[in-house]
All heavy atoms as a GROMACS GRO file, in nm:
protein
  553
    1MET      N    1   0.080  -0.122  -0.002
    1MET     CA    2  -0.011  -0.005  -0.007
    1MET      C    3   0.089   0.121   0.000
    1MET      O    4   0.169   0.139   0.087
    1MET     CB    5  -0.074  -0.006   0.117
    1MET     CG    6  -0.190   0.094   0.123
    1MET     SD    7  -0.350   0.016   0.135
    1MET     CE    8  -0.423   0.102   0.270
    2PRO      N    9   0.066   0.217  -0.095
    2PRO     CA   10   0.148   0.335  -0.101
    2PRO      C   11   0.142   0.432   0.018
    2PRO      O   12   0.018   0.436   0.064
    2PRO     CB   13   0.129   0.390  -0.236
    2PRO     CG   14  -0.012   0.335  -0.265
    2PRO     CD   15  -0.033   0.208  -0.206
    3GLN      N   16   0.236   0.507   0.047
    3GLN     CA   17   0.221   0.604   0.157
    3GLN      C   18   0.142   0.732   0.094
    3GLN      O   19   0.146   0.764  -0.023
    3GLN     CB   20   0.354   0.661   0.199
    3GLN     CG   21   0.435   0.580   0.305
    3GLN     CD   22   0.345   0.565   0.425
    3GLN    OE1   23   0.288   0.455   0.441
    3GLN    NE2   24   0.340   0.656   0.516
    4LEU      N   25   0.073   0.797   0.184
    4LEU     CA   26  -0.002   0.907   0.148
    4LEU      C   27   0.101   1.028   0.144
    4LEU      O   28   0.149   1.057   0.263
    4LEU     CB   29  -0.118   0.940   0.242
    4LEU     CG   30  -0.204   1.065   0.199
    4LEU    CD1   31  -0.268   1.049   0.069
    4LEU    CD2   32  -0.318   1.074   0.306
    5ASP      N   33   0.116   1.097   0.050
    5ASP     CA   34   0.207   1.207   0.045
    5ASP      C   35   0.138   1.347   0.094
    5ASP      O   36   0.056   1.382   0.032
    5ASP     CB   37   0.250   1.231  -0.110
    5ASP     CG   38   0.359   1.338  -0.112
    5ASP    OD1   39   0.423   1.371  -0.008
    5ASP    OD2   40   0.380   1.405  -0.214
    6THR      N   41   0.184   1.380   0.203
    6THR     CA   42   0.135   1.502   0.272
    6THR      C   43   0.209   1.618   0.270
    6THR      O   44   0.186   1.714   0.336
    6THR     CB   45   0.093   1.462   0.416
    6THR    OG1   46   0.209   1.431   0.485
    6THR    CG2   47  -0.009   1.344   0.440
    7SER      N   48   0.316   1.614   0.186
    7SER     CA   49   0.410   1.717   0.181
    7SER      C   50   0.340   1.854   0.121
    7SER      O   51   0.401   1.964   0.144
    7SER     CB   52   0.530   1.687   0.089
    7SER     OG   53   0.492   1.648  -0.024
    8THR      N   54   0.249   1.835   0.041
    8THR     CA   55   0.203   1.966  -0.024
    8THR      C   56   0.067   2.014   0.046
    8THR      O   57   0.013   2.112   0.001
    8THR     CB   58   0.151   1.918  -0.180
    8THR    OG1   59   0.063   1.821  -0.177
    8THR    CG2   60   0.277   1.890  -0.258
    9TRP      N   61   0.029   1.947   0.153
    9TRP     CA   62  -0.092   1.988   0.228
    9TRP      C   63  -0.077   2.118   0.279
    9TRP      O   64  -0.182   2.207   0.275
    9TRP     CB   65  -0.133   1.883   0.334
    9TRP     CG   66  -0.190   1.749   0.285
    9TRP    CD1   67  -0.188   1.722   0.139
    9TRP    CD2   68  -0.256   1.663   0.346
    9TRP    NE1   69  -0.266   1.596   0.132
    9TRP    CE2   70  -0.310   1.568   0.259
    9TRP    CE3   71  -0.304   1.655   0.486
    9TRP    CZ2   72  -0.370   1.451   0.292
    9TRP    CZ3   73  -0.375   1.546   0.517
    9TRP    CH2   74  -0.417   1.436   0.430
   10LEU      N   75   0.024   2.154   0.343
   10LEU     CA   76   0.054   2.286   0.407
   10LEU      C   77   0.040   2.395   0.318
   10LEU      O   78  -0.040   2.498   0.338
   10LEU     CB   79   0.187   2.292   0.484
   10LEU     CG   80   0.212   2.422   0.550
   10LEU    CD1   81   0.124   2.430   0.670
   10LEU    CD2   82   0.362   2.420   0.595
   11ILE      N   83   0.091   2.395   0.197
   11ILE     CA   84   0.088   2.498   0.101
   11ILE      C   85  -0.039   2.514   0.038
   11ILE      O   86  -0.094   2.624   0.016
   11ILE     CB   87   0.200   2.488  -0.007
   11ILE    CG1   88   0.207   2.618  -0.098
   11ILE    CG2   89   0.178   2.356  -0.102
   11ILE    CD1   90   0.275   2.724  -0.016
   12ASN      N   91  -0.103   2.399   0.034
   12ASN     CA   92  -0.249   2.420  -0.018
   12ASN      C   93  -0.342   2.479   0.082
   12ASN      O   94  -0.425   2.557   0.036
   12ASN     CB   95  -0.301   2.272  -0.050
   12ASN     CG   96  -0.247   2.214  -0.189
   12ASN    OD1   97  -0.207   2.295  -0.262
   12ASN    ND2   98  -0.241   2.091  -0.198
   13ILE      N   99  -0.328   2.441   0.206
   13ILE     CA  100  -0.425   2.502   0.308
   13ILE      C  101  -0.394   2.645   0.318
   13ILE      O  102  -0.479   2.736   0.336
   13ILE     CB  103  -0.403   2.417   0.443
   13ILE    CG1  104  -0.459   2.278   0.425
   13ILE    CG2  105  -0.475   2.488   0.563
   13ILE    CD1  106  -0.432   2.189   0.536
   14VAL      N  107  -0.259   2.684   0.326
   14VAL     CA  108  -0.220   2.824   0.342
   14VAL      C  109  -0.276   2.904   0.217
   14VAL      O  110  -0.320   3.019   0.242
   14VAL     CB  111  -0.069   2.839   0.369
   14VAL    CG1  112  -0.022   2.983   0.356
   14VAL    CG2  113  -0.028   2.770   0.499
   15SER      N  114  -0.241   2.853   0.106
   15SER     CA  115  -0.292   2.928  -0.012
   15SER      C  116  -0.451   2.946  -0.013
   15SER      O  117  -0.502   3.050  -0.061
   15SER     CB  118  -0.248   2.857  -0.136
   15SER     OG  119  -0.291   2.739  -0.152
   16MET      N  120  -0.520   2.836   0.031
   16MET     CA  121  -0.655   2.847   0.036
   16MET      C  122  -0.709   2.953   0.123
   16MET      O  123  -0.795   3.039   0.096
   16MET     CB  124  -0.724   2.710   0.067
   16MET     CG  125  -0.872   2.713   0.068
   16MET     SD  126  -0.935   2.565   0.140
   16MET     CE  127  -0.878   2.574   0.314
   17ILE      N  128  -0.643   2.956   0.240
   17ILE     CA  129  -0.692   3.048   0.349
   17ILE      C  130  -0.661   3.198   0.297
   17ILE      O  131  -0.740   3.290   0.318
   17ILE     CB  132  -0.617   3.028   0.469
   17ILE    CG1  133  -0.688   2.899   0.538
   17ILE    CG2  134  -0.640   3.148   0.579
   17ILE    CD1  135  -0.610   2.846   0.662
   18LEU      N  136  -0.544   3.214   0.233
   18LEU     CA  137  -0.500   3.352   0.188
   18LEU      C  138  -0.599   3.389   0.070
   18LEU      O  139  -0.643   3.506   0.064
   18LEU     CB  140  -0.359   3.340   0.133
   18LEU     CG  141  -0.305   3.472   0.082
   18LEU    CD1  142  -0.289   3.575   0.195
   18LEU    CD2  143  -0.177   3.440   0.008
   19THR      N  144  -0.639   3.300  -0.017
   19THR     CA  145  -0.728   3.331  -0.124
   19THR      C  146  -0.866   3.362  -0.066
   19THR      O  147  -0.924   3.463  -0.119
   19THR     CB  148  -0.751   3.207  -0.224
   19THR    OG1  149  -0.609   3.178  -0.266
   19THR    CG2  150  -0.835   3.246  -0.338
   20LEU      N  151  -0.903   3.289   0.027
   20LEU     CA  152  -1.043   3.319   0.088
   20LEU      C  153  -1.034   3.471   0.155
   20LEU      O  154  -1.136   3.540   0.152
   20LEU     CB  155  -1.082   3.213   0.189
   20LEU     CG  156  -1.134   3.093   0.132
   20LEU    CD1  157  -1.161   2.995   0.246
   20LEU    CD2  158  -1.274   3.118   0.059
   21PHE      N  159  -0.927   3.498   0.216
   21PHE     CA  160  -0.914   3.624   0.291
   21PHE      C  161  -0.924   3.731   0.190
   21PHE      O  162  -0.990   3.829   0.212
   21PHE     CB  163  -0.778   3.624   0.363
   21PHE     CG  164  -0.759   3.752   0.438
   21PHE    CD1  165  -0.830   3.790   0.554
   21PHE    CD2  166  -0.672   3.853   0.385
   21PHE    CE1  167  -0.803   3.922   0.612
   21PHE    CE2  168  -0.643   3.966   0.438
   21PHE     CZ  169  -0.711   3.999   0.552
   22ILE      N  170  -0.854   3.722   0.074
   22ILE     CA  171  -0.851   3.828  -0.037
   22ILE      C  172  -0.990   3.840  -0.082
   22ILE      O  173  -1.029   3.951  -0.108
   22ILE     CB  174  -0.741   3.790  -0.129
   22ILE    CG1  175  -0.597   3.798  -0.065
   22ILE    CG2  176  -0.760   3.883  -0.251
   22ILE    CD1  177  -0.496   3.756  -0.163
   23VAL      N  178  -1.055   3.725  -0.114
   23VAL     CA  179  -1.184   3.726  -0.180
   23VAL      C  180  -1.283   3.806  -0.088
   23VAL      O  181  -1.362   3.900  -0.126
   23VAL     CB  182  -1.240   3.594  -0.212
   23VAL    CG1  183  -1.387   3.594  -0.247
   23VAL    CG2  184  -1.164   3.539  -0.327
   24PHE      N  185  -1.282   3.765   0.041
   24PHE     CA  186  -1.378   3.837   0.143
   24PHE      C  187  -1.337   3.988   0.150
   24PHE      O  188  -1.421   4.069   0.180
   24PHE     CB  189  -1.366   3.766   0.268
   24PHE     CG  190  -1.462   3.651   0.274
   24PHE    CD1  191  -1.413   3.526   0.281
   24PHE    CD2  192  -1.602   3.668   0.264
   24PHE    CE1  193  -1.498   3.401   0.269
   24PHE    CE2  194  -1.679   3.555   0.266
   24PHE     CZ  195  -1.630   3.430   0.269
   25GLN      N  196  -1.220   4.016   0.150
   25GLN     CA  197  -1.171   4.168   0.166
   25GLN      C  198  -1.225   4.245   0.042
   25GLN      O  199  -1.277   4.358   0.058
   25GLN     CB  200  -1.022   4.176   0.175
   25GLN     CG  201  -0.968   4.128   0.308
   25GLN     CD  202  -1.014   4.217   0.420
   25GLN    OE1  203  -1.031   4.334   0.414
   25GLN    NE2  204  -1.053   4.143   0.527
   26LEU      N  205  -1.217   4.178  -0.090
   26LEU     CA  206  -1.258   4.251  -0.195
   26LEU      C  207  -1.419   4.262  -0.194
   26LEU      O  208  -1.466   4.360  -0.235
   26LEU     CB  209  -1.219   4.167  -0.328
   26LEU     CG  210  -1.079   4.177  -0.354
   26LEU    CD1  211  -1.047   4.086  -0.457
   26LEU    CD2  212  -1.032   4.314  -0.391
   27LYS      N  213  -1.489   4.160  -0.148
   27LYS     CA  214  -1.623   4.161  -0.133
   27LYS      C  215  -1.673   4.282  -0.034
   27LYS      O  216  -1.767   4.356  -0.058
   27LYS     CB  217  -1.693   4.030  -0.090
   27LYS     CG  218  -1.705   3.933  -0.192
   27LYS     CD  219  -1.779   3.812  -0.132
   27LYS     CE  220  -1.850   3.729  -0.234
   27LYS     NZ  221  -1.954   3.802  -0.317
   28ILE      N  222  -1.609   4.280   0.086
   28ILE     CA  223  -1.647   4.384   0.179
   28ILE      C  224  -1.605   4.524   0.137
   28ILE      O  225  -1.693   4.615   0.159
   28ILE     CB  226  -1.574   4.355   0.323
   28ILE    CG1  227  -1.632   4.222   0.375
   28ILE    CG2  228  -1.582   4.463   0.407
   28ILE    CD1  229  -1.554   4.171   0.490
   29SER      N  230  -1.497   4.531   0.060
   29SER     CA  231  -1.458   4.666   0.017
   29SER      C  232  -1.560   4.728  -0.090
   29SER      O  233  -1.559   4.850  -0.108
   29SER     CB  234  -1.323   4.670  -0.037
   29SER     OG  235  -1.315   4.598  -0.156
   30LYS      N  236  -1.632   4.650  -0.149
   30LYS     CA  237  -1.723   4.702  -0.263
   30LYS      C  238  -1.860   4.760  -0.203
   30LYS      O  239  -1.926   4.822  -0.269
   30LYS     CB  240  -1.767   4.589  -0.353
   30LYS     CG  241  -1.636   4.543  -0.437
   30LYS     CD  242  -1.683   4.464  -0.558
   30LYS     CE  243  -1.573   4.416  -0.637
   30LYS     NZ  244  -1.487   4.522  -0.700
   31HIS      N  245  -1.885   4.729  -0.070
   31HIS     CA  246  -2.003   4.780  -0.004
   31HIS      C  247  -1.982   4.936   0.032
   31HIS      O  248  -1.873   4.970   0.068
   31HIS     CB  249  -2.035   4.714   0.127
   31HIS     CG  250  -2.085   4.578   0.088
   31HIS    ND1  251  -2.218   4.550   0.046
   31HIS    CD2  252  -2.035   4.447   0.112
   31HIS    CE1  253  -2.229   4.414   0.024
   31HIS    NE2  254  -2.126   4.359   0.065
   32SER      N  255  -2.083   5.011   0.005
   32SER     CA  256  -2.082   5.156   0.050
   32SER      C  257  -2.166   5.172   0.164
   32SER      O  258  -2.290   5.136   0.187
   32SER     CB  259  -2.130   5.239  -0.067
   32SER     OG  260  -2.270   5.214  -0.092
   33TYR      N  261  -2.110   5.210   0.278
   33TYR     CA  262  -2.160   5.233   0.402
   33TYR      C  263  -2.176   5.375   0.419
   33TYR      O  264  -2.109   5.459   0.378
   33TYR     CB  265  -2.073   5.185   0.528
   33TYR     CG  266  -2.060   5.038   0.511
   33TYR    CD1  267  -1.929   4.975   0.465
   33TYR    CD2  268  -2.145   4.945   0.547
   33TYR    CE1  269  -1.912   4.848   0.448
   33TYR    CE2  270  -2.132   4.803   0.548
   33TYR     CZ  271  -1.998   4.753   0.500
   33TYR     OH  272  -1.987   4.628   0.479
   34PRO      N  273  -2.286   5.422   0.494
   34PRO     CA  274  -2.319   5.563   0.521
   34PRO      C  275  -2.207   5.617   0.609
   34PRO      O  276  -2.156   5.556   0.697
   34PRO     CB  277  -2.454   5.555   0.586
   34PRO     CG  278  -2.477   5.421   0.639
   34PRO     CD  279  -2.401   5.327   0.547
   35MET      N  280  -2.176   5.748   0.588
   35MET     CA  281  -2.069   5.798   0.670
   35MET      C  282  -2.120   5.826   0.816
   35MET      O  283  -2.039   5.797   0.912
   35MET     CB  284  -2.026   5.932   0.610
   35MET     CG  285  -1.960   5.927   0.476
   35MET     SD  286  -1.820   5.827   0.477
   35MET     CE  287  -1.707   5.928   0.574
   36HIS      N  288  -2.244   5.877   0.828
   36HIS     CA  289  -2.282   5.901   0.972
   36HIS      C  290  -2.421   5.835   1.002
   36HIS      O  291  -2.514   5.890   0.964
   36HIS     CB  292  -2.292   6.051   0.995
   36HIS     CG  293  -2.172   6.117   0.977
   36HIS    ND1  294  -2.071   6.127   1.068
   36HIS    CD2  295  -2.129   6.207   0.881
   36HIS    CE1  296  -1.966   6.194   1.025
   36HIS    NE2  297  -2.006   6.247   0.909
   37PRO      N  298  -2.408   5.712   1.035
   37PRO     CA  299  -2.544   5.634   1.052
   37PRO      C  300  -2.620   5.695   1.169
   37PRO      O  301  -2.568   5.732   1.270
   37PRO     CB  302  -2.505   5.494   1.082
   37PRO     CG  303  -2.373   5.504   1.137
   37PRO     CD  304  -2.305   5.628   1.069
   38GLU      N  305  -2.750   5.720   1.145
   38GLU     CA  306  -2.837   5.767   1.253
   38GLU      C  307  -2.950   5.676   1.285
   38GLU      O  308  -3.000   5.611   1.193
   38GLU     CB  309  -2.898   5.905   1.211
   38GLU     CG  310  -2.789   6.018   1.186
   38GLU     CD  311  -2.867   6.141   1.126
   38GLU    OE1  312  -2.978   6.147   1.115
   38GLU    OE2  313  -2.780   6.227   1.097
   39ALA      N  314  -2.991   5.669   1.411
   39ALA     CA  315  -3.101   5.581   1.438
   39ALA      C  316  -3.228   5.638   1.402
   39ALA      O  317  -3.261   5.760   1.418
   39ALA     CB  318  -3.097   5.559   1.600
   40LYS      N  319  -3.313   5.553   1.343
   40LYS     CA  320  -3.437   5.587   1.305
   40LYS      C  321  -3.537   5.589   1.415
   40LYS      O  322  -3.542   5.502   1.511
   40LYS     CB  323  -3.500   5.492   1.193
   40LYS     CG  324  -3.425   5.500   1.062
   40LYS     CD  325  -3.497   5.408   0.956
   40LYS     CE  326  -3.410   5.407   0.828
   40LYS     NZ  327  -3.468   5.325   0.736
   41THR      N  328  -3.632   5.698   1.424
   41THR     CA  329  -3.716   5.713   1.520
   41THR      C  330  -3.844   5.651   1.475
   41THR      O  331  -3.904   5.697   1.379
   41THR     CB  332  -3.741   5.854   1.575
   41THR    OG1  333  -3.777   5.922   1.459
   41THR    CG2  334  -3.617   5.912   1.629
   42THR      N  335  -3.895   5.548   1.544
   42THR     CA  336  -4.019   5.476   1.493
   42THR      C  337  -4.117   5.510   1.607
   42THR      O  338  -4.099   5.468   1.726
   42THR     CB  339  -3.998   5.332   1.480
   42THR    OG1  340  -3.941   5.271   1.598
   42THR    CG2  341  -3.903   5.311   1.361
   43LYS      N  342  -4.235   5.558   1.567
   43LYS     CA  343  -4.346   5.591   1.664
   43LYS      C  344  -4.440   5.478   1.642
   43LYS      O  345  -4.499   5.467   1.529
   43LYS     CB  346  -4.408   5.725   1.646
   43LYS     CG  347  -4.302   5.823   1.678
   43LYS     CD  348  -4.367   5.969   1.660
   43LYS     CE  349  -4.261   6.075   1.704
   43LYS     NZ  350  -4.321   6.211   1.674
   44MET      N  351  -4.478   5.418   1.742
   44MET     CA  352  -4.574   5.300   1.740
   44MET      C  353  -4.714   5.359   1.748
   44MET      O  354  -4.744   5.420   1.862
   44MET     CB  355  -4.552   5.182   1.842
   44MET     CG  356  -4.420   5.108   1.809
   44MET     SD  357  -4.417   5.028   1.666
   44MET     CE  358  -4.530   4.888   1.707
   45ALA      N  359  -4.808   5.344   1.662
   45ALA     CA  360  -4.949   5.404   1.683
   45ALA      C  361  -5.027   5.295   1.749
   45ALA      O  362  -5.013   5.179   1.728
   45ALA     CB  363  -5.004   5.427   1.541
   46LYS      N  364  -5.086   5.341   1.865
   46LYS     CA  365  -5.166   5.258   1.948
   46LYS      C  366  -5.306   5.228   1.875
   46LYS      O  367  -5.374   5.321   1.866
   46LYS     CB  368  -5.182   5.311   2.079
   46LYS     CG  369  -5.257   5.220   2.180
   46LYS     CD  370  -5.187   5.109   2.221
   46LYS     CE  371  -5.268   5.028   2.315
   46LYS     NZ  372  -5.224   4.895   2.333
   47ARG      N  373  -5.322   5.107   1.841
   47ARG     CA  374  -5.450   5.075   1.791
   47ARG      C  375  -5.527   4.986   1.877
   47ARG      O  376  -5.480   4.881   1.935
   47ARG     CB  377  -5.411   4.986   1.651
   47ARG     CG  378  -5.350   5.072   1.547
   47ARG     CD  379  -5.329   4.990   1.421
   47ARG     NE  380  -5.252   5.068   1.321
   47ARG     CZ  381  -5.202   5.014   1.226
   47ARG    NH1  382  -5.198   4.876   1.204
   47ARG    NH2  383  -5.128   5.091   1.140
   48LEU      N  384  -5.651   5.032   1.896
   48LEU     CA  385  -5.737   4.946   1.985
   48LEU      C  386  -5.805   4.847   1.917
   48LEU      O  387  -5.867   4.872   1.808
   48LEU     CB  388  -5.837   5.039   2.058
   48LEU     CG  389  -5.781   5.124   2.176
   48LEU    CD1  390  -5.896   5.222   2.226
   48LEU    CD2  391  -5.709   5.041   2.280
   49THR      N  392  -5.787   4.723   1.946
   49THR     CA  393  -5.863   4.604   1.885
   49THR      C  394  -5.980   4.575   1.971
   49THR      O  395  -5.979   4.601   2.087
   49THR     CB  396  -5.758   4.488   1.864
   49THR    OG1  397  -5.710   4.461   2.000
   49THR    CG2  398  -5.649   4.527   1.770
   50PRO      N  399  -6.070   4.515   1.911
   50PRO     CA  400  -6.189   4.478   1.985
   50PRO      C  401  -6.167   4.401   2.117
   50PRO      O  402  -6.234   4.414   2.219
   50PRO     CB  403  -6.284   4.396   1.887
   50PRO     CG  404  -6.238   4.432   1.764
   50PRO     CD  405  -6.093   4.474   1.773
   51TRP      N  406  -6.068   4.305   2.125
   51TRP     CA  407  -6.045   4.230   2.234
   51TRP      C  408  -5.959   4.308   2.335
   51TRP      O  409  -5.958   4.256   2.452
   51TRP     CB  410  -5.969   4.110   2.196
   51TRP     CG  411  -5.845   4.121   2.114
   51TRP    CD1  412  -5.737   4.140   2.166
   51TRP    CD2  413  -5.829   4.106   1.981
   51TRP    NE1  414  -5.634   4.147   2.075
   51TRP    CE2  415  -5.696   4.130   1.952
   51TRP    CE3  416  -5.917   4.091   1.878
   51TRP    CZ2  417  -5.646   4.130   1.822
   51TRP    CZ3  418  -5.862   4.092   1.749
   51TRP    CH2  419  -5.730   4.116   1.718
   52GLU      N  420  -5.913   4.425   2.309
   52GLU     CA  421  -5.840   4.503   2.406
   52GLU      C  422  -5.926   4.589   2.492
   52GLU      O  423  -5.902   4.641   2.590
   52GLU     CB  424  -5.729   4.591   2.339
   52GLU     CG  425  -5.611   4.487   2.294
   52GLU     CD  426  -5.506   4.578   2.215
   52GLU    OE1  427  -5.533   4.703   2.191
   52GLU    OE2  428  -5.392   4.534   2.206
   53SER      N  429  -6.041   4.634   2.415
   53SER     CA  430  -6.133   4.729   2.474
   53SER      C  431  -6.235   4.672   2.578
   53SER      O  432  -6.289   4.739   2.648
   53SER     CB  433  -6.203   4.817   2.370
   53SER     OG  434  -6.285   4.707   2.283
   54LYS      N  435  -6.252   4.539   2.573
   54LYS     CA  436  -6.338   4.476   2.664
   54LYS      C  437  -6.288   4.346   2.725
   54LYS      O  438  -6.188   4.288   2.656
   54LYS     CB  439  -6.471   4.441   2.600
   54LYS     CG  440  -6.469   4.355   2.469
   54LYS     CD  441  -6.604   4.334   2.417
   54LYS     CE  442  -6.591   4.226   2.297
   54LYS     NZ  443  -6.717   4.214   2.230
   55TRP      N  444  -6.327   4.305   2.835
   55TRP     CA  445  -6.278   4.185   2.891
   55TRP      C  446  -6.343   4.057   2.827
   55TRP      O  447  -6.459   4.059   2.816
   55TRP     CB  448  -6.312   4.181   3.050
   55TRP     CG  449  -6.251   4.068   3.113
   55TRP    CD1  450  -6.129   4.045   3.156
   55TRP    CD2  451  -6.322   3.955   3.152
   55TRP    NE1  452  -6.113   3.928   3.228
   55TRP    CE2  453  -6.232   3.864   3.227
   55TRP    CE3  454  -6.465   3.902   3.136
   55TRP    CZ2  455  -6.276   3.743   3.268
   55TRP    CZ3  456  -6.493   3.779   3.192
   55TRP    CH2  457  -6.398   3.707   3.253
   56THR      N  458  -6.264   3.978   2.792
   56THR     CA  459  -6.325   3.846   2.733
   56THR      C  460  -6.286   3.722   2.801
   56THR      O  461  -6.172   3.712   2.866
   56THR     CB  462  -6.286   3.827   2.582
   56THR    OG1  463  -6.133   3.820   2.572
   56THR    CG2  464  -6.340   3.944   2.500
   57LYS      N  465  -6.350   3.621   2.809
   57LYS     CA  466  -6.324   3.498   2.874
   57LYS      C  467  -6.289   3.392   2.778
   57LYS      O  468  -6.368   3.375   2.696
   57LYS     CB  469  -6.432   3.461   2.971
   57LYS     CG  470  -6.402   3.344   3.058
   57LYS     CD  471  -6.501   3.311   3.161
   57LYS     CE  472  -6.462   3.192   3.250
   57LYS     NZ  473  -6.560   3.170   3.356
   58ILE      N  474  -6.175   3.321   2.783
   58ILE     CA  475  -6.148   3.217   2.704
   58ILE      C  476  -6.189   3.081   2.773
   58ILE      O  477  -6.144   3.053   2.884
   58ILE     CB  478  -5.994   3.220   2.667
   58ILE    CG1  479  -5.960   3.358   2.600
   58ILE    CG2  480  -5.957   3.101   2.576
   58ILE    CD1  481  -5.814   3.365   2.573
   59TYR      N  482  -6.268   3.010   2.700
   59TYR     CA  483  -6.304   2.875   2.750
   59TYR      C  484  -6.224   2.766   2.700
   59TYR      O  485  -6.209   2.755   2.592
   59TYR     CB  486  -6.459   2.855   2.727
   59TYR     CG  487  -6.559   2.942   2.782
   59TYR    CD1  488  -6.607   3.053   2.725
   59TYR    CD2  489  -6.592   2.922   2.914
   59TYR    CE1  490  -6.688   3.152   2.782
   59TYR    CE2  491  -6.688   3.007   2.989
   59TYR     CZ  492  -6.725   3.124   2.920
   59TYR     OH  493  -6.824   3.201   2.984
   60SER      N  494  -6.179   2.693   2.791
   60SER     CA  495  -6.102   2.560   2.757
   60SER      C  496  -6.213   2.458   2.715
   60SER      O  497  -6.312   2.442   2.784
   60SER     CB  498  -6.015   2.524   2.881
   60SER     OG  499  -5.961   2.401   2.850
   61PRO      N  500  -6.175   2.380   2.620
   61PRO     CA  501  -6.263   2.273   2.579
   61PRO      C  502  -6.306   2.170   2.694
   61PRO      O  503  -6.414   2.118   2.698
   61PRO     CB  504  -6.198   2.194   2.460
   61PRO     CG  505  -6.100   2.298   2.414
   61PRO     CD  506  -6.063   2.377   2.530
   62LEU      N  507  -6.200   2.150   2.780
   62LEU     CA  508  -6.226   2.064   2.897
   62LEU      C  509  -6.326   2.127   3.014
   62LEU      O  510  -6.377   2.047   3.078
   62LEU     CB  511  -6.091   2.022   2.960
   62LEU     CG  512  -6.002   1.949   2.865
   62LEU    CD1  513  -5.861   1.931   2.934
   62LEU    CD2  514  -6.054   1.821   2.818
   63SER      N  515  -6.323   2.263   3.011
   63SER     CA  516  -6.417   2.325   3.115
   63SER      C  517  -6.558   2.335   3.059
   63SER      O  518  -6.649   2.377   3.138
   63SER     CB  519  -6.362   2.455   3.156
   63SER     OG  520  -6.370   2.544   3.053
   64LEU      N  521  -6.583   2.304   2.938
   64LEU     CA  522  -6.720   2.324   2.890
   64LEU      C  523  -6.810   2.210   2.940
   64LEU      O  524  -6.756   2.093   2.971
   64LEU     CB  525  -6.732   2.322   2.735
   64LEU     CG  526  -6.659   2.432   2.664
   64LEU    CD1  527  -6.652   2.418   2.517
   64LEU    CD2  528  -6.725   2.566   2.697
   65PRO      N  529  -6.941   2.237   2.963
   65PRO     CA  530  -7.025   2.110   2.999
   65PRO      C  531  -7.031   2.003   2.905
   65PRO      O  532  -7.024   2.033   2.783
   65PRO     CB  533  -7.167   2.196   3.028
   65PRO     CG  534  -7.150   2.314   2.944
   65PRO     CD  535  -7.002   2.363   2.926
   66GLN      N  536  -7.051   1.893   2.961
   66GLN     CA  537  -7.056   1.766   2.871
   66GLN      C  538  -7.188   1.772   2.793
   66GLN      O  539  -7.298   1.803   2.842
   66GLN     CB  540  -7.060   1.650   2.960
   66GLN     CG  541  -6.916   1.628   3.024
   66GLN     CD  542  -6.816   1.599   2.920
   66GLN    OE1  543  -6.825   1.536   2.825
   66GLN    NE2  544  -6.695   1.652   2.956
   67GLN      N  545  -7.196   1.730   2.679
   67GLN     CA  546  -7.321   1.731   2.584
   67GLN      C  547  -7.369   1.592   2.591
   67GLN      O  548  -7.298   1.492   2.589
   67GLN     CB  549  -7.280   1.766   2.452
   67GLN     CG  550  -7.244   1.929   2.455
   67GLN     CD  551  -7.222   1.969   2.305
   67GLN    OE1  552  -7.223   1.886   2.211
   67GLN    NE2  553  -7.192   2.101   2.296
   0.00000   0.00000   0.00000
């Protein structure tokens, strides 16, 4: 059974990591980010729904009278 030649593994792994780093750097550098980001103010409008304006009772199927 022949020996597995692992002498080229290190250069392959290092070159792959270097290539991935360069590709990601190029991808990130193409994005345009705003110079001064500001938080958006969001005002939530209070909407009254029918079940909020009155008290309702939820009946469990097990608490209903037997038929």
